C-alpha positions as CSV (number, residue, x, y, z in Angstrom):
1,M,0.0,-0.1,0.0
2,T,1.4,3.5,-0.8
3,F,1.1,6.1,1.8
4,D,2.2,8.9,-0.5
5,F,-0.4,11.7,-1.1
6,D,-0.4,12.9,-4.7
7,S,0.9,16.5,-4.1
8,S,2.2,16.8,-7.5
9,L,-0.1,19.9,-8.4
10,M,1.0,21.7,-5.2
11,A,4.5,21.1,-6.2
12,A,3.9,22.3,-9.6
13,E,2.5,25.6,-8.4
14,V,5.7,26.1,-6.0
15,L,8.2,25.2,-9.0
16,S,6.4,27.6,-11.2
17,A,7.2,30.6,-8.9
18,K,10.6,31.9,-9.9
19,T,10.7,35.2,-7.7
20,A,9.7,35.9,-4.2
21,D,6.7,37.9,-5.3
22,Q,5.5,35.1,-7.3
23,M,6.0,32.5,-4.3
24,E,4.3,34.4,-1.5
25,P,0.6,33.9,-2.8
26,V,1.3,30.2,-3.6
27,L,2.7,29.5,-0.1
28,Q,-0.1,31.6,1.5
29,R,-2.6,29.3,-0.2
30,L,-1.0,26.0,0.6
31,C,-0.3,26.7,4.2
32,R,-3.7,28.0,5.1
33,V,-5.8,25.5,3.1
34,P,-5.2,22.2,4.9
35,E,-8.7,20.9,4.9
36,F,-7.8,17.9,2.5
37,V,-6.0,16.1,5.3
38,T,-9.3,15.3,6.9
39,R,-10.9,13.7,3.6
40,D,-12.2,10.1,4.2
41,D,-9.7,8.9,1.6
42,V,-6.8,10.6,3.2
43,R,-7.0,10.7,6.8
44,G,-5.6,7.3,8.1
45,Y,-4.4,6.3,4.5
46,K,-1.8,9.0,3.6
47,L,1.3,10.0,5.3
48,F,3.7,11.7,2.9
49,M,3.8,14.5,0.4
50,K,7.1,13.6,-1.5
51,A,6.4,15.9,-4.5
52,L,5.9,18.9,-2.4
53,D,8.9,17.8,-0.1
54,D,10.9,17.7,-3.3
55,A,10.0,21.3,-4.1
56,V,11.2,22.7,-0.8
57,P,14.7,23.1,-2.1
58,H,13.4,25.4,-4.7
59,V,11.8,27.7,-2.2
60,A,14.8,27.9,-0.1
61,G,16.8,28.8,-3.4
62,V,14.4,31.6,-4.4
63,L,15.0,33.0,-1.0
64,A,18.7,32.5,-1.3
65,L,18.7,30.7,2.2
66,Q,22.2,29.9,3.4
67,D,23.2,26.3,4.5
68,Y,24.3,25.7,8.1
69,A,26.3,22.8,9.4
70,S,27.3,22.0,13.1
71,A,28.1,19.0,15.2
72,K,25.0,17.9,16.9
73,S,24.7,18.0,20.7
74,N,22.3,19.2,23.3
75,E,24.4,22.3,24.1
76,N,22.1,24.6,22.1
77,V,18.7,23.1,21.3
78,C,15.9,24.6,19.5
79,I,12.4,23.4,19.4
80,I,10.4,24.6,16.4
81,A,6.6,24.0,16.1
82,T,3.6,25.6,14.5
83,Q,1.4,26.2,17.6
84,F,0.7,24.6,21.0
85,Y,-2.5,23.6,22.5
86,V,-3.8,23.4,26.3
87,V,-4.3,19.7,25.7
88,G,-2.6,17.2,23.3
89,G,0.2,14.9,23.0
90,H,2.1,16.9,20.4
91,T,2.2,20.0,23.1
92,R,3.2,17.6,25.8
93,L,5.9,16.0,23.7
94,A,7.5,19.3,23.1
95,G,7.3,20.3,26.8
96,D,9.0,16.9,27.7
97,I,11.9,17.7,25.2
98,S,12.5,20.9,26.7
99,R,12.6,19.4,30.1
100,L,14.9,16.6,29.3
101,A,17.3,18.8,27.2
102,G,17.6,21.5,30.2
103,T,16.1,25.0,30.5
104,Q,19.4,26.8,30.0
105,N,20.0,24.9,26.7
106,V,16.5,25.4,25.0
107,T,14.9,27.9,22.9
108,V,11.3,27.3,21.7
109,I,10.1,28.8,18.4
110,L,6.5,28.8,17.0
111,T,5.9,29.9,13.6
112,D,2.5,31.1,14.6
113,L,1.2,30.1,11.1
114,Y,-2.4,31.0,12.0
115,G,-1.8,34.1,14.2
116,S,-3.1,32.6,17.4
117,Q,-0.1,32.9,19.8
118,P,0.2,36.0,21.8
119,Y,3.6,37.0,23.1
120,R,2.2,37.7,26.6
121,A,1.7,34.0,27.0
122,F,5.5,33.6,27.0
123,V,6.7,35.4,30.1
124,E,8.5,33.0,32.4
125,P,5.8,32.0,34.8
126,N,3.4,31.2,31.9
127,I,6.1,29.2,30.1
128,R,6.8,26.9,33.1
129,N,3.0,26.7,33.9
130,S,2.5,25.5,30.3
131,G,4.9,22.7,30.8
132,F,7.8,24.0,29.0
133,Y,11.6,24.6,30.3
134,A,13.2,27.0,28.2
135,R,15.4,30.1,28.4
136,S,13.4,31.8,25.9
137,M,10.2,31.3,23.8
138,L,9.7,33.1,20.6
139,C,7.0,33.4,18.2
140,L,7.3,34.6,14.6
141,K,5.4,37.9,13.8
142,S,6.2,38.6,10.2
143,P,3.0,39.2,8.2
144,T,3.6,36.7,5.2
145,V,4.5,33.1,5.0
146,L,7.6,34.3,3.0
147,D,8.8,36.8,5.6
148,K,8.2,34.2,8.4
149,I,10.5,31.7,6.5
150,V,13.2,34.3,6.3
151,E,12.6,35.5,9.9
152,L,13.0,31.8,11.3
153,H,16.0,31.2,9.0
154,N,17.8,34.4,10.2
155,L,16.9,33.4,13.8
156,L,18.4,30.3,13.6
157,H,21.4,31.5,12.1
158,A,21.6,33.9,15.1
159,I,21.1,31.3,17.6
160,R,23.4,28.8,15.9
161,P,21.7,25.6,17.2
162,T,23.5,22.4,17.7
163,R,20.2,20.5,17.6
164,I,16.8,21.1,16.1
165,F,13.6,19.3,17.1
166,L,11.0,20.0,14.3
167,L,7.4,19.3,15.2
168,N,5.5,21.1,12.4
169,H,1.9,21.0,11.6
170,H,0.7,19.2,8.4
171,M,1.1,22.3,5.9
172,D,3.7,24.4,7.7
173,L,5.8,25.2,4.7
174,C,7.6,27.9,6.8
175,A,9.0,25.5,9.5
176,V,10.1,23.0,7.0
177,T,11.6,25.4,4.4
178,A,13.4,27.5,7.2
179,T,14.9,24.4,8.7
180,Y,16.0,22.8,5.2
181,P,19.4,24.5,5.3
182,F,19.8,23.2,8.9
183,R,19.0,19.8,8.0
184,S,22.3,18.5,9.3
185,V,21.1,19.2,12.9
186,T,17.5,18.9,12.2
187,E,15.3,15.9,13.5
188,F,12.0,15.5,12.2
189,I,9.6,14.4,14.9
190,H,6.7,12.5,13.1
191,H,3.8,13.3,15.5
192,A,1.4,14.0,12.6
193,D,1.2,10.2,12.0
194,S,-2.3,9.6,10.6
195,V,-2.4,12.3,7.9
196,P,0.1,13.6,5.2
197,S,2.6,16.1,6.7
198,V,5.0,18.2,4.6
199,G,8.5,17.5,5.6
200,A,8.1,13.7,6.3
201,T,10.3,12.6,3.4
202,I,13.0,15.2,3.6
203,G,16.5,14.0,4.5
204,Y,16.8,15.5,7.8
205,S,19.5,14.1,10.2
206,A,17.0,12.0,11.9
207,H,13.3,10.9,11.4
208,V,11.6,10.0,14.6
209,D,8.4,8.0,14.6
210,L,6.3,7.5,18.0
211,T,4.3,4.4,16.8
212,P,5.3,1.0,15.1
213,R,2.8,1.5,12.4
214,V,4.1,4.6,11.0
215,F,7.7,3.4,11.8
216,E,7.2,0.7,9.2
217,A,5.8,3.0,6.8
218,C,8.7,5.4,7.0
219,R,11.2,2.5,6.8
220,G,9.2,1.4,3.8
221,I,10.2,4.6,1.7
222,G,14.0,4.4,2.7
223,H,14.1,6.2,5.7
224,E,16.3,4.7,8.7
225,P,13.8,6.0,11.4
226,V,14.2,6.0,15.1
227,L,11.2,4.3,16.8
228,T,10.8,5.6,20.4
229,S,7.8,5.8,22.5
230,M,6.4,8.8,24.1
231,W,8.0,9.7,27.5
232,L,6.2,10.7,30.6
233,P,8.1,12.8,33.2
234,P,8.2,11.9,36.9
235,A,4.7,12.5,38.1
236,G,5.8,13.5,41.6
237,P,3.7,12.5,44.5
238,L,0.3,11.4,43.7
239,P,-2.7,10.2,45.6
240,K,-3.2,6.4,45.6
241,I,-6.2,5.2,43.5
242,A,-7.8,3.2,46.5
243,T,-10.9,2.1,44.9
244,P,-10.6,-0.7,42.3
245,P,-13.0,-0.9,39.5
246,S,-14.6,-4.0,40.8
247,V,-15.9,-2.1,43.9
248,R,-17.0,1.3,42.0
249,L,-16.3,2.0,38.4
250,R,-15.1,5.5,37.7
251,I,-14.3,6.2,34.1
252,A,-12.5,9.1,32.5
253,T,-11.4,10.2,29.1
254,C,-9.5,13.1,27.9
255,G,-8.4,14.7,24.7
256,H,-8.7,17.6,22.2
257,L,-12.1,18.2,21.2
258,L,-11.4,17.5,17.6
259,K,-10.6,13.8,18.6
260,Y,-14.2,13.2,19.3
261,R,-15.6,15.0,16.1
262,H,-14.0,13.5,13.2
263,A,-16.5,11.6,10.9
264,A,-16.5,7.8,11.7
265,A,-18.8,4.8,11.6
266,R,-20.3,5.7,15.0
267,R,-20.6,8.8,17.4
268,W,-18.6,9.3,20.6
269,S,-22.0,9.3,22.4
270,D,-22.6,5.7,21.2
271,W,-19.5,4.5,23.3
272,V,-20.5,6.6,26.2
273,I,-24.0,5.2,26.4
274,A,-22.5,1.6,26.2
275,C,-20.4,2.2,29.1
276,L,-22.9,3.8,31.2
277,Q,-25.5,1.1,30.4
278,A,-22.9,-1.8,31.3
279,D,-22.5,-0.5,34.7
280,P,-25.5,1.6,35.9
281,S,-23.7,2.8,39.1
282,C,-20.5,4.4,37.2
283,D,-20.0,7.7,35.8
284,L,-17.7,9.0,33.1
285,T,-15.5,12.1,33.6
286,H,-14.4,14.2,30.6
287,I,-11.1,16.1,31.2
288,G,-10.4,18.8,28.6
289,P,-11.9,21.7,26.8
290,V,-15.3,21.3,25.3
291,D,-17.9,23.6,23.7
292,D,-21.7,24.0,24.2
293,G,-22.4,22.1,21.1
294,F,-20.5,19.1,22.4
295,R,-22.3,19.2,25.7
296,N,-25.6,19.4,24.2
297,E,-24.8,16.5,22.0
298,I,-23.9,14.4,24.9
299,R,-26.8,15.5,27.0
300,T,-29.3,14.9,24.2
301,A,-28.0,11.3,23.5
302,L,-27.9,10.3,27.0
303,T,-31.6,11.6,27.7
304,A,-32.7,9.7,24.7
305,A,-31.0,6.4,25.8
306,G,-32.9,7.0,29.3
307,I,-29.6,7.7,31.2
308,D,-29.2,10.7,33.6
309,P,-27.0,13.2,31.6
310,A,-25.4,14.1,35.1
311,R,-23.5,10.8,34.9
312,Y,-21.4,12.6,32.1
313,V,-19.2,15.0,34.0
314,F,-17.6,17.8,32.4
315,A,-14.2,18.4,34.4
316,G,-12.6,21.3,32.3
317,Q,-8.9,21.5,31.5
318,A,-6.2,19.8,33.7
319,S,-2.4,20.7,33.3
320,N,-1.5,17.5,34.8
321,L,-3.6,14.6,33.5
322,R,-2.2,12.0,35.9
323,L,-2.8,14.3,38.9
324,A,-6.2,14.8,37.7
325,L,-7.0,11.2,37.2
326,A,-5.7,10.4,40.6
327,N,-7.6,13.2,42.3
328,L,-10.9,11.7,40.7
329,G,-10.0,8.3,41.8
330,A,-10.5,7.1,38.0
331,N,-9.9,3.5,37.7
332,L,-10.9,2.9,34.1
333,F,-9.7,5.1,31.1
334,L,-11.8,5.2,27.9
335,S,-9.6,6.6,24.9
336,S,-11.0,9.4,22.7
337,Y,-12.8,8.4,19.5
338,P,-12.4,8.2,16.6
339,D,-8.9,9.7,17.1
340,G,-7.3,7.7,19.9
341,G,-5.1,9.7,22.3
342,L,-2.1,7.5,22.8
343,R,-0.4,10.0,24.9
344,A,-3.3,10.3,27.4
345,M,-3.7,6.5,27.4
346,Y,0.0,6.2,28.6
347,E,-0.7,8.8,31.3
348,A,-3.5,6.6,32.5
349,M,-1.9,3.4,32.4
350,S,1.4,4.5,33.9
351,L,-0.9,4.9,37.1
352,G,-2.0,1.3,36.8
353,I,-5.3,2.4,35.4
354,P,-6.7,-0.1,32.5
355,A,-7.7,1.5,29.2
356,I,-10.3,0.7,26.5
357,S,-9.6,2.1,23.1
358,P,-12.9,2.1,20.8
359,K,-12.2,1.2,17.3
360,D,-13.9,1.1,14.0
361,P,-14.2,-2.3,12.1
362,G,-11.4,-2.4,9.4
363,E,-9.4,0.4,11.3
364,R,-7.6,2.9,8.8
365,P,-4.1,1.3,8.6
366,L,-2.1,4.5,10.1
367,M,-4.8,4.9,12.9
368,D,-4.1,1.4,14.4
369,S,-1.5,2.5,17.1
370,P,-1.7,0.2,20.1
371,P,0.1,1.1,23.3
372,A,3.4,-0.6,24.0
373,L,2.1,-1.4,27.5
374,P,-0.1,-4.3,28.8
375,G,-3.4,-3.4,30.3
376,W,-5.6,-2.3,27.6
377,A,-8.1,-3.6,25.3
378,A,-9.7,-2.5,21.9
379,V,-13.5,-2.7,21.6
380,Q,-14.9,-2.9,17.9
381,H,-18.6,-2.4,18.5
382,P,-20.6,-0.7,21.4
383,D,-22.1,-3.9,22.0
384,G,-18.8,-5.3,23.2
385,M,-18.1,-2.6,26.0
386,A,-19.7,-4.6,28.8
387,A,-17.2,-7.4,28.0
388,A,-14.1,-4.9,27.6
389,I,-15.1,-3.3,31.1
390,T,-15.1,-7.0,32.6
391,H,-11.6,-7.5,31.0
392,A,-10.5,-4.3,32.3
393,K,-11.5,-5.0,35.7
394,A,-9.5,-8.3,35.7
395,Q,-6.5,-6.4,34.7
396,W,-6.5,-4.1,37.7
397,P,-4.7,-6.1,40.3
398,S,-1.6,-7.0,38.1
399,M,-1.4,-3.3,37.1
400,Q,-1.0,-2.2,40.9
401,T,2.3,-4.1,41.3
402,A,5.9,-3.0,41.4
403,E,6.6,-5.3,38.3
404,Y,3.9,-3.4,36.3
405,A,5.6,-0.1,37.3
406,E,9.1,-1.5,36.0
407,I,7.3,-2.3,32.7
408,V,6.2,1.1,32.5
409,Q,9.6,2.6,33.1
410,Q,11.3,0.4,30.6
411,R,8.9,0.7,27.7
412,L,8.5,4.4,27.9
413,G,12.2,5.2,28.8
414,A,13.2,4.9,25.2
415,F,12.2,8.6,24.5
416,E,14.3,9.9,27.3
417,Q,17.4,8.0,25.9
418,Y,16.7,9.5,22.5
419,V,16.6,13.0,23.7
420,A,19.8,12.5,25.7
421,G,21.4,11.3,22.5
422,V,21.7,7.7,23.4
423,T,21.6,5.5,20.3
424,V,18.4,3.4,20.5
425,A,18.5,0.3,18.5
426,A,15.7,0.1,15.7
427,E,12.8,-2.0,16.8
428,T,10.7,-4.1,14.7
429,A,6.9,-3.5,14.7
């Protein structure tokens, strides 16, 4: 199966622009119209945009961007992303990198492609409260995509980084083009792993995948990728979850609202109803931002099913998911659907909380990303939820042991080694 999205028309537009004035409207249009990534025939089926990637050197050439070379180290690290969110594994991943590399060694730069990042969010207390450890956070404020490319390129030449972690959004040609001259020290963190993303075929100094399915796809196009799981920082003192699910079931879910809203075979509320019907004494707490439309959809569905809507609790945002889960006494985690939140599942399972992941029959190949930990189960149909909950309850005792905690540390520790620069042997999916 080919995972390449046909971006030849986009590439032709880029290559036809011979001057900066001709290039700007092309890049502006490409960067700000990423709707195609959510199409039914694209999302979950396509991963690369090779034709567009091959056109990136042309953009760099039109702008006369200067190449840069350095020995790689963690002495002077830059993390480059498009934007960050209140919730989401992508944001937490960047925060983890900053913590592991060390505050005094890290500069974070956002391209702010969509103009949503105010600088006042980047004063020191706000940086730390957002989970980042950096000597400085910068945000590009040039008015055009082309000017942002030049701004980022010049910033990097001023900073003279010894290592760049690139976590761009799907169509951020600004981040990808500006780092192209720095490819000898740039590492592409392939977090956008179920939709095509610009930069995913470029020969950066390293290509890092977070899930075995995507790792195999990237190896299949000739990359020598690094496979590393997401890493979880030390949680600090947490209250022990004293009530096992066999005594009183407390279900929790967490994720960006978009993860619950993509088109799929079923609605999120179908899974919720199945959970609450399977155990009439349980409730389900939703951690993360929601809007009135989502609240109304859940309440309407539960009411129609004869279930008290108060059993679905909206808890709002939480800066520390594990602490929130522990304080709630959650003892079962239900992954978001149709987009599963792998990072959130790891957060829960690291506490010894079993997890259930709702799936569609015939899962799209790039969206089948099972956690690298025992203690979870997939459920293919709401009718199977009762059995999945029974299975989860049976997992609880073994997940409360020191042996399970050691498994968590071993399997999730590869990311820490990766950021530290320790060579991690390629794993086989």
